[in-house]
LUMTI-433456 format. One record per residue (C-alpha): residue in three letters; x, z, y; residue number from 1. Coordinates in steps of 0.05 Angstrom, whole numbers. Example, Ala and Ser with C-alpha at 12.3 -4.5 7.8 and 13.67 -1.06 7.14 Angstrom:
BEGIN
> ALA  246  156  -90  1
> SER  273  143  -21  2
END
This chain:
BEGIN
> MET  873  361  -1198  1
> ASP  874  397  -1133  2
> GLU  900  336  -1099  3
> ARG  842  294  -1124  4
> LYS  794  349  -1094  5
> ARG  823  345  -1034  6
> ARG  821  271  -1025  7
> GLY  744  282  -1050  8
> ARG  721  330  -1001  9
> PRO  728  285  -941  10
> GLU  689  225  -979  11
> GLN  630  273  -996  12
> SER  624  300  -922  13
> ARG  623  230  -896  14
> ARG  565  205  -940  15
> VAL  529  163  -889  16
> SER  446  182  -889  17
> LEU  395  128  -891  18
> VAL  345  154  -846  19
> GLY  376  148  -778  20
> PRO  390  74  -784  21
> VAL  322  59  -820  22
> ILE  289  88  -761  23
> LEU  334  51  -708  24
> ILE  318  -18  -742  25
> GLY  242  8  -746  26
> LEU  238  19  -672  27
> GLY  283  -47  -660  28
> ILE  229  -86  -700  29
> ILE  171  -52  -659  30
> LEU  207  -77  -596  31
> LEU  218  -151  -620  32
> LEU  143  -154  -639  33
> ASN  129  -128  -572  34
> ASN  168  -183  -534  35
> LEU  144  -239  -585  36
> GLY  72  -220  -563  37
> ILE  50  -198  -633  38
> LEU  41  -130  -626  39
> GLU  7  -93  -571  40
> TRP  48  -47  -526  41
> SER  -1  7  -530  42
> VAL  33  25  -596  43
> TRP  85  61  -560  44
> GLU  27  112  -544  45
> VAL  23  129  -614  46
> ILE  98  128  -624  47
> LEU  105  177  -569  48
> ARG  52  231  -595  49
> LEU  80  228  -661  50
> TRP  149  249  -639  51
> PRO  152  314  -681  52
> VAL  156  272  -745  53
> LEU  226  250  -715  54
> LEU  248  326  -716  55
> ILE  218  336  -787  56
> ALA  257  270  -807  57
> TRP  323  298  -785  58
> GLY  311  363  -823  59
> LEU  293  332  -884  60
> ASP  357  289  -878  61
> LEU  395  350  -865  62
> ILE  366  389  -926  63
> ILE  370  337  -982  64
> GLY  385  267  -951  65
> ARG  460  274  -946  66
> ARG  475  306  -1010  67
> SER  466  237  -1049  68
> ILE  440  165  -1047  69
> TRP  378  192  -1086  70
> GLY  374  242  -1035  71
> SER  366  200  -981  72
> LEU  313  158  -1018  73
> LEU  274  216  -1024  74
> ALA  281  239  -960  75
> LEU  259  168  -942  76
> VAL  196  173  -986  77
> LEU  178  241  -958  78
> ILE  184  221  -884  79
> VAL  141  154  -896  80
> ALA  88  201  -928  81
> LEU  86  245  -875  82
> LEU  80  188  -823  83
> ALA  23  157  -861  84
> GLY  -10  219  -859  85
> ALA  1  233  -786  86
> LEU  -21  163  -771  87
> TRP  -84  176  -809  88
> LEU  -98  238  -773  89
> PHE  -95  199  -705  90
> GLY  -137  141  -728  91
> SER  -195  189  -748  92
> GLY  -188  227  -686  93
> ILE  -177  298  -709  94
> GLY  -157  345  -655  95
> THR  -167  291  -596  96
> GLY  -201  304  -539  97
> ARG  -271  293  -519  98
> VAL  -288  246  -464  99
> VAL  -337  267  -409  100
> ASP  -389  229  -368  101
> ALA  -366  189  -310  102
> GLU  -346  220  -246  103
> GLU  -361  189  -185  104
> ILE  -307  183  -129  105
> ARG  -330  170  -57  106
> GLN  -285  180  0  107
> ALA  -309  165  73  108
> LEU  -264  130  125  109
> ASP  -272  180  176  110
> GLY  -249  136  229  111
> ALA  -177  115  191  112
> THR  -147  50  205  113
> GLN  -84  67  160  114
> ALA  -80  109  105  115
> GLU  -33  138  50  116
> ILE  -61  139  -22  117
> VAL  -36  172  -81  118
> ILE  -71  163  -146  119
> ALA  -40  188  -209  120
> PRO  -76  194  -270  121
> ALA  -43  223  -334  122
> ILE  -68  180  -388  123
> GLY  -111  121  -401  124
> THR  -130  61  -367  125
> LEU  -130  47  -292  126
> HIS  -156  -7  -253  127
> VAL  -152  -11  -177  128
> GLU  -176  -64  -137  129
> ALA  -205  -86  -65  130
> LEU  -274  -61  -53  131
> PRO  -324  -119  -31  132
> GLU  -353  -86  25  133
> SER  -354  -11  38  134
> ALA  -349  44  95  135
> ASN  -306  81  44  136
> LEU  -233  92  35  137
> VAL  -238  96  -33  138
> GLU  -294  87  -86  139
> GLY  -302  86  -156  140
> ALA  -314  126  -226  141
> ILE  -271  161  -266  142
> HIS  -276  182  -343  143
> LEU  -238  242  -359  144
> GLY  -219  277  -424  145
> ASN  -242  346  -452  146
> GLY  -205  399  -412  147
> GLU  -180  346  -355  148
> ARG  -202  348  -287  149
> ALA  -187  302  -221  150
> THR  -168  337  -159  151
> PRO  -175  298  -94  152
> GLU  -152  316  -30  153
> PHE  -163  285  39  154
> ALA  -133  292  105  155
> ALA  -145  256  169  156
> LYS  -108  260  239  157
> GLY  -129  211  288  158
> GLU  -131  144  258  159
> THR  -81  161  197  160
> ALA  -117  193  127  161
> THR  -80  219  72  162
> PHE  -116  219  4  163
> THR  -91  237  -67  164
> LEU  -128  234  -130  165
> ARG  -93  266  -193  166
> SER  -114  291  -261  167
> GLU  -95  363  -283  168
> GLY  -102  397  -345  169
> VAL  -75  341  -394  170
> ALA  -35  365  -456  171
> PHE  18  323  -481  172
> GLY  42  320  -554  173
> PRO  18  296  -621  174
> PHE  -55  293  -632  175
> VAL  -75  319  -567  176
> GLY  -116  269  -518  177
> SER  -122  198  -529  178
> TRP  -108  130  -496  179
> ASP  -171  88  -501  180
> ASP  -218  50  -464  181
> GLN  -264  109  -453  182
> ARG  -218  152  -415  183
> GLY  -201  103  -349  184
> TRP  -205  100  -276  185
> ASP  -237  45  -239  186
> LEU  -222  51  -163  187
> GLY  -237  7  -101  188
> LEU  -196  11  -40  189
> ASN  -216  -9  33  190
> PRO  -187  -79  51  191
> ASP  -190  -67  126  192
> VAL  -144  -3  129  193
> SER  -67  -11  126  194
> LEU  -43  23  60  195
> GLN  19  61  34  196
> LEU  6  66  -38  197
> GLU  33  110  -92  198
> ILE  7  96  -157  199
> SER  35  129  -222  200
> LEU  3  130  -295  201
> GLY  36  171  -357  202
> VAL  12  138  -415  203
> GLY  -30  75  -416  204
> LYS  -52  13  -384  205
> SER  -56  -2  -312  206
> ASP  -84  -63  -274  207
> VAL  -67  -59  -198  208
> ASP  -95  -115  -165  209
> LEU  -79  -114  -91  210
> THR  -108  -185  -75  211
> GLY  -143  -179  -7  212
> LEU  -113  -113  14  213
> THR  -67  -99  71  214
> VAL  -3  -64  40  215
> SER  52  -40  85  216
> ASP  88  -2  24  217
> LEU  78  1  -52  218
> GLU  104  48  -105  219
> VAL  78  38  -181  220
> THR  112  74  -236  221
> MET  93  73  -311  222
> GLY  111  126  -364  223
> VAL  93  91  -430  224
> GLY  44  25  -429  225
> GLN  31  -39  -402  226
> THR  34  -47  -321  227
> THR  2  -106  -289  228
> VAL  5  -110  -205  229
> THR  -19  -170  -174  230
> LEU  11  -167  -103  231
> PRO  -25  -178  -35  232
> ASP  -32  -251  -12  233
> GLU  -2  -241  60  234
> GLY  36  -197  97  235
> ARG  116  -164  97  236
> PHE  123  -104  56  237
> ARG  171  -73  3  238
> ALA  149  -53  -65  239
> GLU  183  -16  -125  240
> ILE  148  -22  -190  241
> ASP  190  24  -252  242
> GLY  172  27  -325  243
> ALA  201  71  -378  244
> ILE  175  41  -442  245
> GLY  131  -20  -445  246
> GLN  117  -84  -406  247
> THR  114  -90  -329  248
> ILE  88  -163  -307  249
> VAL  84  -176  -228  250
> VAL  39  -227  -208  251
> ILE  68  -262  -144  252
> PRO  8  -303  -101  253
> ALA  23  -371  -81  254
> GLY  53  -373  -11  255
> LEU  84  -302  -16  256
> ALA  159  -309  -12  257
> ALA  194  -254  -48  258
> ARG  265  -228  -62  259
> ILE  270  -187  -124  260
> HIS  316  -135  -149  261
> VAL  315  -128  -226  262
> ASP  346  -72  -262  263
> THR  339  -65  -342  264
> GLY  365  -24  -391  265
> LEU  344  -48  -462  266
> ALA  291  -100  -432  267
> GLY  281  -168  -431  268
> ARG  266  -206  -358  269
> GLN  229  -272  -344  270
> LEU  226  -299  -279  271
> PRO  202  -368  -251  272
> ASP  245  -424  -242  273
> GLY  274  -449  -175  274
> TYR  298  -380  -158  275
> GLN  371  -368  -130  276
> ARG  405  -310  -168  277
> HIS  460  -267  -142  278
> GLY  474  -217  -194  279
> ASP  408  -180  -206  280
> VAL  372  -202  -144  281
> TYR  327  -260  -144  282
> THR  308  -300  -83  283
> SER  250  -353  -75  284
> PRO  257  -416  -34  285
> GLY  244  -405  40  286
> TYR  245  -330  36  287
> GLU  286  -317  100  288
> SER  236  -358  145  289
> ALA  171  -343  105  290
> ASP  111  -307  149  291
> ASN  91  -268  87  292
> ARG  137  -236  39  293
> VAL  157  -180  -7  294
> ASP  225  -147  -17  295
> LEU  211  -127  -95  296
> GLU  248  -77  -139  297
> VAL  228  -78  -214  298
> SER  259  -33  -265  299
> GLN  251  -27  -340  300
> ALA  286  16  -383  301
> ILE  263  -7  -451  302
> GLY  213  -64  -457  303
> ASN  198  -130  -422  304
> ILE  196  -154  -345  305
> ALA  154  -214  -335  306
> ILE  151  -244  -262  307
> ARG  94  -296  -251  308
> HIS  67  -336  -197  309
> THR  -1  -360  -186  310
> ARG  -12  -433  -174  311
> THR  -32  -463  -108  312
> ARG  -107  -481  -102  313
END
């Protein structure tokens, strides 16, 4: 009898939980639907903000989920109910920040012919493009959430300027803040200035269109969401684009040669035909002799990388 009891104890302690595998399967299904284009990448903003549900799920699993198969089923039911309630609160906007009126951004050139520019919103949408014609270095409008503020900084030394625009006062966590079309930054850059650009967004969607701009160095970083970067038409420059969770799309104009180093974790990669591949490095035809070319590093931890070419007109 004692021997049977001793043999039975390990079996009971090795009881497998259903909660962890179900969560992993659910995350995998979401990633699959993202890559197939059925589900928007913005869903990860919701998942990120509801991360405390995972802690509650773990606690329920420890208390009742591992006692028996019925305990695991009960824990799953409670977790699904909790998640449904959290999503309802999220959708109803309870506890989310209020979006204030637009704030105009205008920074004069002050004689600069080259500039280092840092643009770093926390949450929302970001759109950057070339100004059609302007005497300003940076111009546009930003919409901020309740309690959020923008902190522009400018300095000029000779013909070189430094401009930084960051958002502060954004709280991260469940039911705080919101990624939607109302909270966003829409900025234009002077096309006659040689630019070193550093652009980062914590959570949201960014569209960085550098057509018509002169860029010597580019860094784009995304935490959670979708990033689309259209590279300049001309020049020789380096670019680094990093994403944590979501999708990164890079558009390479016709006539711009590219050497691309791709680094992926749990991410798919899509590249144009005709590139020579050596490990994780892809090189377009005629790169070495091209007048206009980019050395590009693209990394994505979880999600998808898509490199696309525009067609010759």
